[in-house]
C-alpha positions in Angstrom: 136.4 181.4 80.1 137.2 184.2 82.6 140.6 185.5 83.6 141.7 184.0 87.0 141.3 186.4 89.9 145.0 186.1 90.9 146.1 187.0 87.4 144.0 190.2 87.6 145.4 190.9 91.0 149.0 190.5 89.9 148.4 192.5 86.7 146.8 195.3 88.7 149.7 195.4 91.1 152.3 195.5 88.4 150.5 197.9 86.2 149.9 200.3 89.1 153.7 200.2 89.8 154.5 200.8 86.2 152.0 203.6 86.0 153.9 205.4 88.7 157.1 204.9 86.8 155.5 206.1 83.5 154.1 209.2 85.2 157.4 210.1 86.7 159.1 209.8 83.3 156.6 212.1 81.5 158.1 215.2 83.1 160.9 216.9 81.2 163.5 217.9 83.8 164.6 220.9 81.7 161.0 222.2 81.7 160.6 221.5 85.4 163.6 223.7 86.2 162.9 226.2 83.4 166.3 225.9 81.8 167.3 225.0 78.2 169.2 221.9 77.1 172.5 223.8 76.9 172.3 225.1 80.4 175.5 224.9 82.5 175.6 223.3 85.9 175.7 226.7 87.5 172.4 227.7 85.7 170.8 224.4 86.8 171.9 224.8 90.4 170.7 228.4 90.4 167.3 227.5 89.0 167.0 224.6 91.5 167.7 226.7 94.5 165.2 229.4 93.4 162.4 226.9 92.8 163.1 224.7 95.8 162.8 227.8 98.1 159.5 228.8 96.4 157.8 225.4 96.6 159.3 224.0 99.9 156.4 222.5 101.9 157.5 224.3 105.0 157.0 227.7 103.3 154.4 227.0 100.6 151.2 225.5 101.9 149.4 225.6 98.5 147.8 222.5 97.2 150.3 220.7 95.0 153.4 222.4 96.4 154.6 219.1 97.9 154.4 217.4 94.5 156.0 220.3 92.7 158.8 220.2 95.2 159.4 216.5 94.6 159.4 217.1 90.8 162.0 219.9 91.2 164.2 217.6 93.3 163.9 214.7 90.8 164.7 217.1 87.9 167.8 218.4 89.7 168.9 214.9 90.5 168.9 214.0 86.8 170.5 217.2 85.4 173.2 217.6 88.2 174.5 214.1 87.4 176.3 214.2 84.0 175.8 210.5 83.4 172.0 210.6 84.1 171.7 213.8 82.0 173.5 212.2 79.1 171.2 209.2 79.3 168.1 211.4 79.4 169.3 213.4 76.4 169.9 210.2 74.5 166.9 208.1 75.5 164.5 210.3 77.5 165.3 208.3 80.7 168.1 208.9 83.2 168.8 205.1 83.4 169.2 204.8 79.6 165.8 203.0 79.1 163.7 204.6 76.3 160.6 202.7 77.4 159.1 200.7 80.2 160.5 197.3 81.1 163.6 195.3 80.2 166.0 195.6 77.3 164.1 194.4 74.2 164.8 191.2 72.4 166.5 191.9 69.2 166.3 194.6 66.6 162.6 193.8 65.9 160.6 196.1 63.7 157.4 197.2 65.3 156.6 198.1 68.9 158.5 196.8 71.9 158.4 197.5 75.6 162.1 197.3 75.8 165.3 199.4 75.8 167.9 200.4 73.2 170.0 197.9 71.4 172.7 196.8 73.8 176.2 195.6 73.3 178.0 193.2 75.6 181.0 195.4 76.2 181.2 199.1 76.2 184.6 200.7 76.2 184.7 203.0 79.3 181.2 202.0 80.5 182.0 198.4 81.5 180.2 195.2 80.6 176.5 195.2 79.9 174.6 192.2 81.1 172.7 190.8 78.1 171.4 192.4 74.9 169.5 191.1 72.0 170.2 190.4 68.3 168.2 189.3 65.3 166.1 191.2 62.8 162.8 189.4 63.1 159.5 191.3 62.9 157.4 191.2 66.0 155.0 193.2 68.2 155.7 192.4 71.8 155.6 194.0 75.2 157.3 192.8 78.3 157.3 193.9 81.9 160.4 191.8 82.5 164.0 192.3 81.8 167.1 190.5 82.9 167.3 190.5 86.7 170.0 192.8 87.8 170.4 194.3 84.4 170.7 198.1 84.0 168.3 197.7 81.0 165.6 196.1 83.2 162.5 197.4 84.7 162.6 200.4 87.1 162.8 198.0 90.1 165.9 196.2 88.9 164.3 192.7 89.0 161.8 190.7 87.0 158.3 191.2 88.5 157.0 188.3 86.4 159.4 186.0 88.3 158.5 187.5 91.7 154.8 187.1 91.3 155.1 183.8 89.6 157.0 182.5 92.6 154.7 184.2 95.0 151.4 182.9 93.7 152.3 179.7 91.8 154.7 178.1 94.2 157.8 179.2 92.4 157.7 179.1 88.7 160.3 179.6 86.0 161.6 183.0 85.1 159.1 184.8 82.9 156.1 183.0 84.3 154.7 179.5 84.1 151.7 177.5 83.0 150.0 177.5 86.5 149.1 181.1 86.7 152.4 182.8 86.9 152.9 186.2 85.3 154.8 187.0 82.1 154.4 189.8 79.6 154.4 188.5 76.1 152.8 188.8 72.7 151.0 185.5 73.4 151.8 181.8 73.8 152.2 181.3 70.1 154.1 184.4 69.3 156.9 183.9 66.8 159.8 186.2 67.4 162.0 185.4 64.5 161.3 185.3 60.8 164.3 186.8 59.0 167.8 186.4 60.3 171.2 187.4 59.1 173.1 185.0 61.3 171.5 181.6 61.0 171.8 179.3 64.0 171.7 175.5 63.6 169.6 173.5 65.9 171.5 170.2 66.1 169.8 166.9 66.0 171.1 165.2 69.2 171.8 161.5 69.5 173.0 159.5 72.4 176.5 159.5 70.9 176.6 163.3 70.3 175.0 164.0 73.7 177.8 162.0 75.5 180.5 163.6 73.4 179.4 167.2 73.0 176.9 168.0 75.8 177.3 165.9 78.9 179.6 167.6 81.4 181.4 169.6 78.7 180.9 173.0 80.4 178.7 174.5 77.7 175.0 175.3 78.3 172.5 173.8 75.8 168.9 174.6 75.1 167.3 171.2 74.3 163.9 170.5 72.7 162.5 167.1 73.4 159.7 166.1 71.0 157.9 163.4 69.0 156.2 163.7 65.7 152.8 163.6 67.4 153.7 166.2 70.1 152.1 169.6 69.8 154.0 172.9 69.8 157.3 171.6 68.3 157.5 174.1 65.5 156.5 177.1 67.7 159.1 176.1 70.3 161.7 175.5 67.7 161.2 179.0 66.3 161.5 180.5 69.8 164.5 178.3 70.4 166.2 179.6 67.3 165.7 183.3 68.3 167.1 182.7 71.8 170.1 180.6 70.6 170.9 183.4 68.2 170.6 186.1 70.9 172.8 184.1 73.3 175.1 182.7 70.6 178.4 181.8 72.3 176.9 181.4 75.7 174.5 178.6 74.8 174.0 176.1 72.0 170.7 174.6 70.7 169.7 171.0 70.0 166.6 168.9 69.6 166.0 165.3 70.6 163.4 163.1 68.9 162.3 160.8 71.7 160.8 158.3 69.2 164.2 157.7 67.6 166.3 158.3 70.8 164.3 156.4 73.4 167.4 155.4 75.4 168.6 159.0 75.6 165.2 160.4 76.7 165.0 157.6 79.3 168.5 158.4 80.5 167.5 162.1 80.8 164.3 161.2 82.6 162.2 163.0 80.0 158.9 161.7 78.7 157.1 163.5 75.9 153.3 163.4 76.1 151.0 165.6 74.1 153.3 168.6 74.0 157.0 169.1 73.2 159.2 170.1 76.2 162.1 172.6 76.5 165.0 172.2 78.9 168.3 173.9 79.5 171.3 171.7 80.3 173.5 173.8 82.5 175.7 173.8 85.6 174.7 176.6 88.0 177.3 175.9 90.7 177.7 172.1 90.5 180.4 170.3 88.6 177.9 168.0 86.9 175.5 169.3 84.3 171.7 168.9 84.9 168.5 169.5 83.0 166.1 172.3 84.1 162.7 172.4 82.4 161.3 175.6 81.0 157.5 176.0 81.8 156.9 179.6 80.9 155.2 181.3 77.9 156.2 180.3 74.4 158.0 183.6 73.6 161.6 184.4 73.2 161.8 187.0 75.8 160.7 184.7 78.6 162.8 181.8 77.4 165.9 184.0 77.1 165.5 185.3 80.7 165.1 181.7 81.9 168.4 180.7 80.1 170.2 183.7 81.5 169.2 182.7 85.0 170.6 179.2 84.4 174.0 180.2 83.1 176.8 178.8 85.2 177.7 180.6 88.4 181.2 179.4 89.2 182.5 183.0 89.7 182.5 184.3 93.3 181.6 188.0 93.7 184.1 189.9 95.9 184.7 193.3 97.3 187.7 194.7 95.4 188.7 197.0 98.2 189.1 194.0 100.5 190.1 191.3 98.1 193.3 189.4 97.8 193.8 186.1 96.1 193.6 183.2 98.6 197.1 182.0 99.3 196.2 178.3 99.4 193.3 177.7 97.0 191.9 174.2 97.0 192.5 172.7 94.6 195.8 174.3 93.6 194.5 175.9 90.3 195.2 179.2 88.6 192.9 182.0 89.7 191.4 184.7 87.6 189.6 187.9 88.6 187.4 190.0 86.3 187.1 193.7 86.9 184.1 195.5 85.5 181.7 198.4 86.3 178.8 196.0 86.5 176.9 195.5 89.7 176.3 191.8 88.8 178.5 189.1 87.3 178.5 189.7 83.5 176.9 186.9 81.4 180.1 186.4 79.4 182.1 185.7 82.6 179.4 183.3 83.8 179.5 181.4 80.5 183.3 181.0 80.5 183.3 180.1 84.2 181.3 177.0 83.1 183.7 176.1 80.3 186.8 176.4 82.6 185.0 175.3 85.8 187.5 172.5 86.6 190.5 174.3 85.3 190.5 177.8 86.8 189.1 179.5 90.0 186.9 182.5 89.1 186.2 185.7 90.9 184.7 189.0 89.7 184.3 192.5 91.3 182.7 195.8 90.6 185.3 198.6 90.0 184.6 202.3 89.7 188.1 203.5 90.5 191.3 202.0 89.1 193.4 203.8 91.8 192.9 200.9 94.2 196.3 199.6 95.3 196.0 196.1 93.8 195.0 197.6 90.5 197.7 200.2 90.5 200.4 197.6 91.4 199.4 195.5 88.5 199.1 198.4 86.0 195.3 198.3 85.4 194.4 201.5 83.6 191.0 200.6 82.1 188.1 198.2 82.8 186.9 195.6 81.9 190.1 193.9 82.8 191.2 190.4 83.8 193.9 189.7 86.5 195.4 186.2 87.0 197.3 184.5 89.8 199.3 181.5 88.7 200.0 178.4 90.7 203.3 179.9 91.9 201.4 182.8 93.5 202.5 185.4 91.0 199.8 188.0 90.1 199.7 189.6 86.7 197.4 191.7 84.5 196.2 189.5 81.6 194.4 192.2 79.7 192.7 195.5 80.4 190.4 197.8 78.4 188.6 194.8 76.9 186.1 195.8 74.2 184.2 193.5 71.9 181.1 193.9 69.7 178.9 191.0 70.8 178.5 188.1 73.1 180.0 185.5 70.7 183.1 187.4 70.0 183.5 188.4 73.6 183.4 184.8 74.8 185.8 183.9 72.1 188.3 186.5 73.2 188.0 185.5 76.9 188.5 181.8 76.0 191.6 182.7 74.1 192.9 184.8 77.0 192.2 182.1 79.6 193.5 179.3 77.4 196.8 181.1 77.0 197.0 181.7 80.8 196.1 178.1 81.5 198.8 176.9 79.1 201.5 178.9 80.9 200.3 177.4 84.2 200.5 173.8 82.8 204.1 174.6 81.8 204.8 175.7 85.4 203.1 172.6 86.8 205.2 170.3 84.5 208.4 172.0 85.9 207.2 171.2 89.4 206.1 167.6 88.7 209.0 166.0 90.4 208.6 168.2 93.5 206.8 166.6 96.5 203.2 167.6 97.0 202.8 170.3 99.6 201.8 169.0 103.0 199.8 172.1 103.8 196.7 170.8 102.0 196.6 167.4 103.8 195.8 168.4 107.4 192.6 170.4 107.8 192.4 173.4 110.1 189.8 172.7 112.8 187.0 175.2 112.8 183.5 175.5 114.3 182.0 174.4 111.0 184.0 171.2 110.5 184.6 170.2 114.1 181.8 167.6 114.2 182.7 166.2 110.8 186.4 166.0 111.6 186.6 165.3 115.4 183.0 164.4 116.2 181.9 161.0 117.6 182.5 159.2 114.4 186.2 159.6 115.1 187.7 157.1 117.6 190.7 159.4 118.1 191.4 162.9 116.9 195.0 164.0 116.9 195.1 167.8 117.1 198.2 169.8 116.4 197.8 173.1 118.3 200.0 176.1 117.2 200.3 179.7 118.2 202.7 181.0 115.5 203.1 180.4 111.8 206.5 178.7 112.4 204.8 176.3 114.8 202.0 175.7 112.3 204.4 174.8 109.5 206.3 172.4 111.8 203.1 170.7 112.9 201.8 170.4 109.3 205.0 168.6 108.3 205.0 166.3 111.3 201.4 165.3 111.2 201.5 164.8 107.4 204.2 162.2 107.9 202.7 160.6 111.0 199.3 160.3 109.4 200.8 158.1 106.6 202.2 155.6 109.0 200.7 152.4 110.6 201.3 152.8 114.3 198.7 150.3 115.6 199.7 146.9 117.0 197.7 143.9 116.0 193.9 144.5 115.5 193.2 147.0 118.2 191.3 149.2 115.9 188.9 148.1 113.2 187.7 150.1 110.1 185.0 151.7 112.2 187.6 153.2 114.6 188.5 156.2 112.4 191.7 158.2 113.3 191.5 161.9 112.4 194.3 164.5 112.2 193.7 168.3 112.4 195.3 171.6 113.2 194.0 174.2 115.6 194.9 177.9 116.1 195.5 178.1 119.8 195.4 182.0 119.8 191.8 182.0 118.5 190.5 179.0 120.3 191.4 179.5 123.9 188.0 178.6 125.1 188.3 175.2 123.3 191.6 174.5 125.0 190.3 175.5 128.4 188.0 172.4 128.1 191.1 170.3 128.5 193.3 172.5 130.7 192.4 175.3 133.1 195.1 177.6 131.8 194.4 176.7 128.2 198.0 175.7 127.7 199.0 179.4 127.7 202.8 178.6 128.0 203.0 176.2 125.1 204.1 177.3 121.7 202.9 174.1 120.1 201.5 170.8 121.4 199.8 167.6 120.4 196.4 166.7 121.8 194.8 163.3 121.4 191.1 163.6 122.0 188.7 160.6 122.2 185.3 162.2 121.6 183.2 159.1 122.3 184.7 158.8 125.8 185.3 162.5 126.5 188.9 161.7 127.4 192.3 163.0 126.2 196.1 163.0 126.5 198.5 165.7 125.6 202.2 166.0 124.6 203.8 169.3 125.6 207.5 168.4 125.2 209.9 168.8 122.3 208.0 168.0 119.1 210.3 166.0 116.9 209.1 163.5 114.3 210.2 160.6 116.6 208.4 162.1 119.7 205.2 162.7 117.7 205.2 159.1 116.4 205.9 157.7 119.8 203.1 159.8 121.4 200.5 158.9 118.7 201.4 155.2 118.8 201.1 155.1 122.6 197.6 156.7 122.4 196.4 154.3 119.6 197.7 151.2 121.5 196.4 152.2 124.9 199.8 152.8 126.5 199.1 156.2 127.8 196.9 157.5 130.6 193.8 159.4 129.5 192.2 162.2 131.5 188.6 163.4 131.5 187.8 166.7 129.8 186.8 169.5 132.1 183.8 170.2 129.9 182.6 169.4 126.4 184.9 171.2 123.9 183.3 173.7 121.6 184.6 176.2 119.1 183.4 179.6 118.0 179.8 180.6 117.2 178.7 179.0 120.4 175.5 181.1 120.7 174.2 179.9 117.4 175.1 176.3 118.4 173.7 176.4 121.9 170.6 178.7 121.4 169.4 177.6 118.0 166.8 174.9 117.4 167.5 172.3 114.8 165.2 173.4 112.0 166.4 177.1 112.2 167.4 178.9 109.1 167.6 182.6 108.2 164.2 183.7 106.9 165.6 186.7 105.0 167.4 186.2 101.6 171.1 185.9 101.9 171.8 189.3 100.3 170.1 190.9 103.4 172.1 188.8 105.9 175.7 189.5 105.0 178.4 191.1 107.2 180.6 193.8 105.6 183.1 192.9 102.9 182.2 189.2 102.7 179.5 187.5 100.6 178.1 184.0 101.0 179.5 181.3 98.6 177.9 181.6 95.1 176.3 178.2 95.5 174.8 179.0 98.9 171.0 178.7 99.0 168.9 181.8 99.1 167.8 181.2 102.7 170.8 180.2 104.8 170.4 177.2 107.2 172.0 177.2 110.7 175.0 175.1 109.8 175.9 177.2 106.8 175.5 180.4 108.8 177.8 179.1 111.6 180.4 178.2 108.8 180.0 181.8 107.4 180.7 183.3 110.9 183.7 180.9 111.3 185.1 181.8 107.8 184.6 185.5 108.6 186.7 185.2 111.8 189.5 183.5 109.8 189.2 185.8 106.8 189.7 189.0 108.8 192.0 187.6 111.5 189.5 188.4 114.3 190.6 187.1 117.6 187.7 187.0 120.1 188.4 186.6 123.7 186.1 183.8 124.8 184.9 183.0 128.3 185.4 186.6 129.4 182.6 188.6 131.0 182.6 192.4 131.1 181.7 193.7 134.6 181.9 197.4 134.2 182.9 200.1 131.7 183.5 203.7 132.8 184.7 206.8 131.0 187.6 208.8 132.5 187.1 212.5 131.7 190.6 213.4 132.7 192.4 210.8 130.6 189.7 210.8 127.8 189.5 207.1 127.6 187.3 204.2 128.6 188.3 201.8 131.4 186.9 198.2 131.2 186.9 195.7 134.0 186.3 192.1 132.9 186.5 188.6 134.5 188.3 185.6 133.0 185.8 182.9 133.7 188.3 180.1 133.3 191.0 181.6 135.7 188.5 183.4 137.9 190.8 186.5 137.6 190.1 190.2 136.9 191.4 191.8 133.7 191.6 195.5 133.0 191.5 197.2 129.6 191.6 200.8 128.5 190.5 202.1 125.1 190.0 205.4 123.2 187.0 203.9 121.5 184.3 201.6 122.9 181.9 199.7 120.8 178.9 198.0 122.5 178.2 194.9 120.4 176.8 192.6 123.0 173.5 192.3 121.1 169.9 192.9 121.9 169.5 189.2 122.8 171.8 189.0 125.7 169.4 187.6 128.4 166.3 185.5 128.3 163.0 187.5 128.7 160.5 185.5 130.8 157.2 187.3 131.5 155.7 187.5 134.9 152.7 185.1 135.0 150.7 184.5 138.3 151.3 181.0 139.4 154.2 180.2 137.1 156.2 178.8 140.0 153.5 176.2 140.6 153.7 174.7 137.1 154.6 171.1 137.6 155.8 170.3 134.1 158.8 171.4 132.1 159.1 175.1 131.4 161.9 176.3 129.1 162.9 179.4 127.2 163.2 179.0 123.4 167.0 179.3 123.7 167.0 175.8 125.2 164.5 174.3 122.7 166.1 172.0 120.1 163.5 169.8 118.6 159.9 168.7 119.0 161.0 165.1 119.0 161.3 164.9 122.8 157.8 166.4 123.2 156.0 163.8 120.9 152.6 162.9 122.4 152.7 165.6 125.0 150.6 168.8 125.4 152.8 171.8 124.9 152.0 175.5 125.3 154.0 178.0 123.3 153.9 181.5 124.7 154.9 184.1 122.1 154.0 184.6 118.5 157.1 186.0 116.9 159.1 184.1 114.3 160.6 181.7 116.9 157.3 181.0 118.6 155.4 180.3 115.3 158.2 178.0 114.0 158.6 176.1 117.3 154.8 175.6 117.3 155.0 174.2 113.8 158.0 172.0 114.8 156.1 170.6 117.8 153.0 169.9 115.7 155.0 168.0 113.1 156.4 165.8 115.9 152.8 165.0 117.0 152.8 167.2 120.1 149.4 168.6 121.1 150.3 172.2 120.5 148.7 175.5 121.5 150.2 178.9 120.9 149.4 182.2 122.7 148.9 185.1 120.3 148.1 188.2 122.2 149.2 191.0 119.9 148.3 191.7 116.3 150.9 190.3 113.8 151.6 190.5 110.1 152.0 187.0 108.5 154.0 187.0 105.3 155.9 184.5 103.1 159.6 184.8 102.7 159.1 185.8 99.1 156.8 188.7 100.1 159.4 189.9 102.6 162.1 189.8 99.9 159.8 191.7 97.6 159.1 194.3 100.2 162.7 194.9 101.1 163.5 195.2 97.4 160.7 197.6 96.6 161.4 199.7 99.6 164.5 201.0 97.8 162.2 202.3 95.0 158.8 203.1 96.4 157.4 204.8 99.5 156.9 202.4 102.5 153.2 203.0 102.7 152.7 201.9 99.0 154.9 198.9 99.6 152.9 198.0 102.7 149.7 198.2 100.8 151.0 195.8 98.2 152.3 193.4 100.8 149.1 193.4 102.9 147.0 192.9 99.8 149.1 190.0 98.6 149.2 188.4 102.1 145.4 188.6 102.4 145.2 186.9 99.0 147.6 184.1 100.1 146.4 183.5 103.6 142.8 184.7 103.6 141.2 186.4 106.6 143.1 185.1 109.6 141.0 187.0 112.1 138.6 184.0 112.0 141.5 182.0 113.5 142.2 184.6 116.3 145.1 186.1 114.3 144.6 189.8 113.8 146.7 192.3 111.8 148.3 195.5 113.1 147.0 198.9 111.7 150.6 199.8 110.7 152.0 198.0 107.6 154.8 195.4 108.0 157.6 197.6 106.5 156.6 200.7 108.4 156.1 198.7 111.6 159.7 197.3 111.3 161.0 200.8 110.6 159.2 202.5 113.5 159.3 199.8 116.2 161.7 197.1 115.1 159.0 194.5 115.2 159.3 192.0 112.4 156.6 190.4 110.4 156.1 186.6 111.0 157.4 184.6 108.1 155.2 181.6 107.8 156.8 178.1 107.6 153.5 176.2 107.6 152.1 177.3 111.0 149.2 179.1 109.4 148.0 176.0 107.6 148.2 174.0 110.8 146.2 176.7 112.7 143.5 176.7 109.9 143.2 172.9 110.1 143.0 173.0 113.9 146.2 171.1 114.4 147.6 174.0 116.3 145.2 175.8 118.7 145.3 179.5 119.5 144.5 181.4 122.7 144.7 185.1 123.3 146.2 185.6 126.8 146.9 183.9 130.1 145.1 184.8 133.4 147.1 182.4 135.7 148.7 179.0 136.1 147.6 176.5 138.7 149.9 173.5 138.8 149.7 172.0 135.3 146.5 173.8 134.5 146.7 177.1 132.6 143.7 179.4 132.7 143.3 181.7 129.7 141.6 185.1 129.5 138.9 183.4 127.4 137.9 181.4 130.5 139.3 178.1 129.1 141.3 175.9 131.5 143.7 173.5 129.8 146.3 171.0 131.2 149.9 171.1 129.7 153.0 168.9 130.1 155.4 171.6 129.0 155.6 175.4 128.3 158.0 177.0 125.8 158.6 180.7 126.3 159.3 182.2 122.9 159.2 185.6 124.5 162.5 187.0 123.2 165.5 188.4 124.9 166.6 191.7 126.4 169.8 193.7 126.3 172.0 193.7 129.4 174.4 196.5 128.2 173.0 199.0 130.6 173.9 196.8 133.6 177.7 197.1 133.0 178.0 200.3 130.8 178.4 203.4 133.0 178.4 206.9 131.5 176.5 205.6 128.5 173.3 207.6 128.9 174.0 209.6 125.7 173.5 206.4 123.7 171.4 203.8 125.6 168.3 203.9 127.6 167.3 202.0 130.8 166.5 199.0 128.6 169.9 198.9 127.1 168.7 200.0 123.7 169.5 203.2 121.7 168.0 206.5 122.8 168.2 207.9 119.3 166.0 206.7 116.4 167.3 204.7 113.5 169.5 205.5 111.6 171.2 207.9 114.0 171.3 205.4 116.9 174.8 204.0 116.6 176.9 206.9 118.1 177.0 208.4 121.6 179.4 210.8 123.3 183.1 210.3 124.0 183.8 207.9 121.2 181.1 205.5 122.4 179.3 203.4 119.7 176.8 200.5 119.5 176.3 197.9 116.8 173.4 195.5 116.5 171.0 197.1 119.0 168.6 198.8 116.5 166.5 195.7 115.8 167.5 195.7 112.2 168.9 192.2 111.9 172.2 191.3 110.2 171.7 194.1 107.6 171.5 196.6 110.4 174.6 195.2 112.1 176.5 195.5 108.8 175.4 199.1 108.4 176.3 199.9 112.0 179.8 198.4 111.6 180.5 200.5 108.5 179.3 203.7 110.1 181.4 203.0 113.2 184.5 202.1 111.3 184.2 205.2 109.1 183.7 207.5 112.1 186.6 206.0 114.0 188.8 206.5 110.9 187.8 210.1 110.6 188.5 210.7 114.3 191.9 209.2 114.1 192.6 211.2 111.0 191.7 214.4 112.7 193.8 213.5 115.7 196.9 212.8 113.5 196.3 216.0 111.4 
């Protein structure tokens, strides 16, 4: 029986990458620079300068000079960094890895492909991710490693998982039975034979499951078996090793489905010919759930799988920007872990599950304890834990934490947190007789909750609008009281006529208020607005807001005793571009870590690929978090630099008041985006088209096009996804693909963006193109050709993105979606293509992108933008012009590019201000 071709492909890709890493590590940096191991930094620097001048490619044209020059740079990078030099001296590797791959599993005698024995805390070095214990004899080799662990493979992620997901439809960590990839000693490898710390695998019954496992906050590895099932003893041995290695974080149990039929039925597990392994854990949900392991029967793979499924209730934060939320919901004590780790440590994840309903968890990477928050609380060493009690008092619970292993570390953290929790319970008991704060009862109206709170399901929405903290507090108190009272006479409103109460920040939502009043109620400090979304009508109370007046106003609205006016337009909140220009099925195609704005991550339970609604909520939360106050419905007409006064003068128009507004500023940031205006190509006869022709910004769903013939012009991500959406709604769909495109999966793009930090782009492109051809086949047969330049290089050089397939390619191959190469002209509802075909269409969707309009209003900006409103300089030096002029989000680098631009601009402005004050 031969080896599957995809397994050979994956193995060759991974081995070639590893071979590069091995080759790099065979060079002794001391020998490369010609210095001894006791050389001082001065000697190292001197040798580096001498050799780099000798072998610099600009001066030395000999064959091999380029490679020698790179070796000299790599050697200097290691020896000039004391930490890397120390690691190299100890382990022969600047990262502290003595071999290839992840940290090895246990103190096994024999040969391993892993790293040194690791501990879970290291005093001064911070927390390690996960290490191994046990003294079993084994011979194993693994390409894996804990994702994100410093003891992992040279790429920092598990290649087995990446390729398993890529080729097998998303398998478990460490590979799966359907052709995924995992390095192991073989399916039947036993990784434990002699152990100093025995671990008991508990026989689980229905009673013990309900009492000790179900929703108790502890992760369990559970073996489901019958006496006839194969593999029980192999899995049991592997389970023992993993349970020992992760002792404290997980427990182990086995369930005999012959004896415990009711339990297996309740769990939804049936055992056939083979025993089955599951982990019962929590991830980010309050309730525990089972996740089946389908990888190789070796401890390394199972351990990685278990680590991936440890609870994730702790939110990762930026310590330089962090402050405990003032009004956490629910009102629970909050704890913050400080460590030097780049990822949430396994210990903290484990205890976050145990205390998931009792404490709110955060964690942050800290490299400098001089941060104001840390200095104020007296933090001198990390790891450290800071707490905020229910009274809002912050305190250092403990710093300089150092323990010997996972079990003792979790035990110490539990003791620490239980003591903190006990003190908070005492505080809560002292407050038991105090009335519950009203601040948590009335929600703050935002773009993300507007439809849910004040959408059409609400008969009436009573909105308290404030413009100061004092007004907000008063409205909270008033509406909390009013919302508890019955103010309706008789049976005017049945249960289907819901009454909602909400608060709105009038300073931030002027555009929303202008939907009701031309002036946006600019003169009112606070007011009550009663909005009937189903009818598009409203009433407002602008007078003195006492409890009695508020009750009288709300009662008059509910009982039909007040005149209602029609809204000027449909009220909307912030993030309107994403609401108005986004089609229904839209979601971000890049993984969330590449789509974050500075200093704020997505919630820990957010999916890897963010849907539209969640992204809108993220933008809304971002505005609130950093107190950003956009000025909506205001259009910039011109911006000119005054050389005499050294400042920018901006003329804008208030679109509500139809008045002109003037601004002046020392710094000007152009952040109007590269997608300002629709781009519609010039096509002969377009004006004669008798059907519906729209830009993709107006497209919402294919539902309204069902049964019609629709032409999609443009083969970028929007065009391909719209074509797919139309086809799924049974529209006769044809897409125009004129230019060569790269078609990738989202997993391939993630892989490419990750590898690009470690390998040359041309090598990454070769890997991606090879994998894409394997997945999609030769698409040139379907009129889809590939560019000569690879996908990562193409993005870097031109800003053109690869198309991330959502199912369109499958439809094209099946003939459900037709493809044409170009349009000659349009004659009424007939479109003539360059192939000579003439086809009739009911509608055309132009997925032809957008264009920047910044050059239309920005004067004196030639140093930064060209005639197309895009940067004149190449990335990454595109963001700065002359006279303190900057641009953000114009480099065609997506959200990650916007974040990078924002940080560069903020740092530059900070340095300019510092030089001015100095």
